[in-house]
C-alpha positions in Angstrom: 72.2 -12.3 -70.5 73.2 -14.7 -73.3 70.7 -16.6 -75.5 71.6 -19.8 -73.7 71.0 -18.2 -70.3 67.6 -16.9 -71.5 66.6 -20.3 -72.7 67.9 -22.0 -69.5 65.6 -19.8 -67.5 62.8 -22.0 -68.8 64.1 -25.0 -66.7 62.7 -23.8 -63.4 59.7 -22.2 -65.0 58.6 -25.5 -66.5 60.0 -27.6 -63.7 62.1 -29.7 -66.0 65.7 -30.9 -65.7 66.6 -30.6 -69.4 65.5 -29.1 -72.7 65.8 -31.1 -75.9 66.2 -28.9 -79.0 66.2 -29.8 -82.7 64.6 -26.8 -84.5 67.2 -25.2 -86.8 66.3 -21.6 -86.0 66.6 -22.3 -82.2 70.0 -24.0 -82.7 71.2 -20.9 -84.6 69.9 -18.7 -81.9 71.8 -20.7 -79.3 75.0 -20.4 -81.5 75.1 -24.2 -82.1 75.4 -26.2 -85.2 72.2 -26.1 -87.2 72.3 -29.3 -89.3 69.6 -31.9 -89.2 71.9 -34.4 -87.6 72.5 -32.3 -84.5 70.4 -32.3 -81.3 70.9 -30.1 -78.3 70.3 -31.1 -74.7 70.4 -28.2 -72.3 70.6 -28.6 -68.5 71.1 -26.1 -65.7 74.9 -26.6 -65.8 75.7 -28.2 -69.2 74.8 -27.9 -72.9 75.4 -30.9 -75.1 75.6 -31.2 -78.9 74.8 -34.7 -79.9 75.6 -35.4 -83.6 76.8 -37.9 -86.1 80.3 -37.9 -87.7 79.4 -35.4 -90.5 79.6 -32.6 -87.9 82.6 -33.8 -85.8 85.2 -31.5 -87.3 82.9 -28.5 -87.4 81.9 -29.1 -83.8 85.4 -28.4 -82.6 84.8 -24.7 -82.9 81.9 -25.0 -80.4 83.8 -26.9 -77.8 84.0 -23.8 -75.5 80.3 -23.8 -75.0 79.0 -27.3 -75.8 79.9 -30.8 -74.8 80.1 -32.6 -78.1 79.0 -36.2 -78.4 79.4 -38.0 -81.7 77.2 -41.0 -82.5 77.3 -43.5 -85.3 75.7 -42.4 -88.6 71.9 -42.8 -88.5 71.7 -43.1 -84.7 71.7 -39.4 -83.5 68.3 -39.6 -82.0 69.3 -42.8 -80.3 72.1 -40.7 -78.8 69.5 -38.4 -77.2 67.6 -41.4 -75.8 70.9 -42.7 -74.4 71.6 -39.4 -72.7 68.2 -39.6 -71.0 68.8 -43.2 -69.9 72.2 -42.3 -68.5 71.3 -39.0 -66.7 67.8 -39.9 -65.5 66.1 -36.5 -65.7 62.8 -36.4 -63.8 61.2 -34.4 -66.7 62.3 -32.9 -70.0 61.0 -30.0 -72.1 60.6 -30.8 -75.8 59.7 -28.7 -78.8 56.1 -29.0 -80.0 57.3 -29.4 -83.6 58.7 -32.8 -83.0 57.1 -35.7 -84.9 54.8 -37.8 -82.8 57.0 -40.9 -83.2 60.0 -39.0 -81.6 57.7 -37.5 -79.0 56.5 -41.0 -78.0 60.1 -42.4 -77.8 61.2 -39.5 -75.6 58.1 -40.0 -73.4 59.0 -43.6 -72.9 62.3 -42.4 -71.4 60.8 -39.9 -68.9 57.9 -37.5 -68.6 57.9 -34.7 -71.2 56.6 -31.1 -71.2 55.9 -29.5 -74.6 57.6 -26.1 -74.9 54.8 -24.7 -77.2 55.8 -21.1 -78.0 58.1 -20.6 -75.1 61.4 -20.3 -77.1 59.9 -18.3 -80.0 58.6 -15.8 -77.5 62.1 -15.5 -76.0 63.6 -15.1 -79.5 61.0 -12.4 -80.3 62.7 -9.7 -78.3 65.9 -9.0 -80.1 69.1 -7.8 -78.5 70.8 -4.7 -80.0 73.3 -7.1 -81.7 70.4 -9.0 -83.3 68.7 -5.8 -84.4 71.9 -4.7 -86.1 72.0 -7.9 -88.0 68.4 -7.6 -89.2 69.1 -4.0 -90.1 72.0 -5.1 -92.2 69.9 -7.7 -94.0 67.3 -5.0 -94.7 69.9 -2.7 -96.1 71.1 -5.4 -98.4 67.5 -5.9 -99.7 67.2 -2.2 -100.2 70.5 -2.0 -102.2 69.5 -4.9 -104.4 66.1 -3.5 -105.3 67.2 -0.7 -107.7 69.7 -3.0 -109.3 67.0 -5.5 -109.9 64.6 -2.9 -111.4 67.3 -2.0 -114.0 67.1 -5.6 -115.3 63.3 -5.8 -115.7 61.8 -5.3 -119.2 58.8 -6.3 -121.2 59.2 -9.8 -122.7 61.3 -11.4 -119.9 59.6 -14.1 -117.9 58.9 -14.2 -114.2 61.6 -17.0 -113.9 64.1 -14.6 -115.6 63.4 -12.1 -112.8 64.1 -14.7 -110.2 67.3 -15.6 -111.9 68.4 -11.9 -111.9 67.4 -11.6 -108.2 69.5 -14.6 -107.2 72.5 -13.3 -109.1 72.2 -9.9 -107.3 71.7 -11.5 -103.9 75.1 -13.1 -104.0 76.8 -10.3 -105.8 75.8 -7.9 -103.0 77.1 -10.2 -100.3 74.1 -11.9 -98.8 74.5 -15.6 -97.8 71.2 -16.6 -99.4 67.5 -15.7 -99.6 65.1 -15.8 -96.6 62.5 -17.8 -98.5 61.5 -18.8 -102.0 60.9 -15.4 -103.6 57.3 -14.5 -104.6 57.7 -13.0 -108.1 54.5 -12.8 -110.2 53.1 -10.5 -112.9 49.9 -9.5 -114.5 46.7 -11.2 -113.2 48.9 -13.7 -111.4 49.7 -11.0 -108.8 46.2 -11.6 -107.4 47.8 -14.7 -105.8 49.5 -13.4 -102.6 52.1 -16.1 -102.6 52.2 -16.9 -106.3 55.6 -18.3 -107.3 57.4 -17.4 -110.5 56.4 -19.1 -113.8 57.3 -19.0 -117.4 54.8 -16.2 -118.0 56.2 -13.4 -120.1 55.9 -9.9 -118.6 53.7 -7.5 -120.7 53.4 -3.8 -120.9 50.9 -2.5 -118.3 51.5 -5.5 -116.0 51.5 -5.4 -112.3 54.8 -6.9 -111.1 54.9 -8.1 -107.4 58.4 -8.5 -106.0 58.6 -10.1 -102.5 62.0 -11.3 -101.4 64.4 -11.3 -98.4 68.0 -11.9 -97.9 70.1 -13.6 -95.1 73.1 -11.8 -93.7 75.0 -13.2 -90.7 72.2 -15.6 -90.0 69.4 -13.0 -89.8 66.8 -12.2 -92.4 65.0 -9.4 -94.2 61.6 -9.5 -96.0 60.3 -6.8 -98.3 57.6 -6.4 -100.9 57.2 -3.8 -103.6 54.7 -3.9 -106.5 55.7 -1.9 -109.6 54.1 -1.3 -113.0 55.9 -2.4 -116.1 56.0 -0.2 -119.2 53.2 2.1 -118.0 50.8 2.2 -115.0 47.2 1.4 -115.8 44.3 3.2 -114.2 43.5 0.1 -112.2 47.1 -0.2 -111.0 47.2 3.5 -110.0 43.9 3.3 -108.1 44.9 0.2 -106.2 48.3 1.5 -105.4 47.1 5.0 -104.2 44.5 3.2 -102.1 46.9 0.8 -100.4 50.0 3.0 -99.8 48.5 5.3 -97.1 46.9 2.3 -95.4 50.3 0.6 -95.2 52.0 3.7 -93.9 49.3 4.3 -91.3 49.7 0.7 -90.0 53.5 1.0 -89.8 52.9 4.0 -87.5 50.7 1.9 -85.2 53.4 -0.8 -84.5 53.8 0.5 -81.0 54.7 -1.2 -77.8 51.7 -2.6 -76.0 49.6 -3.1 -79.2 48.1 -6.6 -79.8 48.7 -8.4 -83.1 45.1 -9.3 -83.7 43.9 -5.7 -83.1 46.4 -4.3 -85.6 45.3 -6.8 -88.2 41.7 -5.9 -87.7 42.5 -2.2 -88.0 44.2 -2.8 -91.3 41.3 -4.9 -92.5 38.9 -2.2 -91.5 40.8 0.5 -93.5 40.9 -1.7 -96.6 37.2 -2.5 -96.2 36.3 1.2 -95.9 38.2 1.8 -99.1 35.9 -0.7 -100.8 38.3 -3.7 -101.0 37.5 -5.6 -97.9 36.9 -8.9 -99.8 40.3 -8.6 -101.4 42.6 -8.7 -98.3 43.0 -12.4 -97.5 46.1 -12.9 -95.3 47.6 -11.7 -92.0 49.0 -8.2 -91.7 52.5 -9.4 -90.7 54.8 -11.8 -88.8 57.9 -11.7 -86.8 61.3 -11.4 -88.4 64.8 -12.6 -87.3 66.4 -16.0 -87.8 63.3 -17.5 -89.4 61.4 -20.7 -88.5 58.2 -19.3 -87.0 59.3 -15.9 -85.6 57.0 -14.0 -83.3 55.1 -11.8 -83.0 52.2 -12.7 -85.2 50.1 -9.9 -86.6 47.0 -11.8 -87.8 43.3 -12.1 -87.1 43.7 -14.5 -84.1 47.0 -13.2 -82.6 47.2 -12.3 -78.9 50.9 -11.4 -79.2 51.7 -8.1 -77.5 54.3 -5.9 -79.2 57.3 -5.1 -77.0 60.5 -3.1 -77.6 63.0 -5.1 -79.5 60.5 -7.0 -81.6 60.6 -6.8 -85.3 57.6 -7.6 -87.5 56.6 -7.2 -91.1 53.7 -4.8 -92.1 52.4 -6.1 -95.4 48.8 -5.3 -96.2 47.6 -6.2 -99.7 44.7 -5.9 -102.1 44.2 -8.8 -104.6 41.5 -8.6 -107.2 41.1 -11.8 -109.2 41.4 -11.3 -112.9 43.0 -7.9 -112.4 46.0 -8.2 -110.2 47.3 -7.5 -106.7 49.3 -4.9 -104.8 51.3 -5.5 -101.7 53.7 -3.1 -99.9 55.8 -4.6 -97.1 58.3 -3.1 -94.6 60.1 -4.6 -91.7 59.3 -2.6 -88.6 61.3 -2.4 -85.3 59.3 -1.7 -82.1 61.1 0.7 -79.8 60.2 2.6 -76.6 60.1 5.8 -78.8 57.8 4.3 -81.4 58.0 2.2 -84.6 61.0 2.4 -86.9 60.8 1.1 -90.5 64.0 -0.8 -91.2 63.1 -1.1 -94.9 64.1 2.1 -96.7 63.3 1.2 -100.3 61.1 3.9 -101.9 57.3 3.3 -101.6 56.1 5.7 -104.3 54.4 4.3 -107.4 57.2 3.1 -109.8 57.1 2.3 -113.5 59.9 0.1 -114.8 61.0 -1.4 -118.1 
């Protein structure tokens, strides 16, 4: 079954005549143009790409699977409304991420049914081809890591590390980064999502490296925390506390497990080690194209792990004024058990 067929199956489930799609990740999943000036309308028998002239030439390569409709610049959404006025659907399904003003305009044309998480849950179970693409993105992230470590030294800034990372991302053949890298050092590593600054890296610093790459439209996401110059007693204690917890949690990413329960188990292990107050984010999230991947592995998640799902496992301990440690792998759920797609070494490393 193709991605388009899987999404089309929502039509009878929701009792709608058409689905209106604008989220970039869903457009990529459906093998459509992903630009902001492209909307998709999917019916039981047809799939339309409604766009402005910027995409007209590129859309020719999609003519075997989409009916391309070009609208004047600045009126793409009007083209969607015109489609509704012309085809008279009894009800349409729309993405919940749409701005209210657009939701209201669509509702004036015909009754609407919010899709909520219907499409992300379809996307959550990856096909073998999708798994292969995520695996390739993870392999690239693994290959980049040792090359990046060779460039790190005392006296360079966090921004310098980001610059080196971007250079390597493209040199190794990725098409870009999955997200704005989280690169921070010293006490700043106590910020789980601290972005790079002009701070100079000092001997004895923690250095948190959280990045991912995109390859053939699919993403990786990996974190390692290293010591620079030498490992302090604080760094060593935190690292040796967290690593076995992270590895234990990877082993529990089994089919049938519930995201919220996994998160609570990780939180309990960290609390038992004496650092319960210093784990302040979800254990993990889905991975694939991006844009809100499921499953969620956090305190409130009811998502059930199933074969074909890929999710991060990224517990952390963050002590204000001292620093933070996070270790993150991308984990594939299979019938036989979890498989870590991230192969970068996890032992305590000292660089620079």
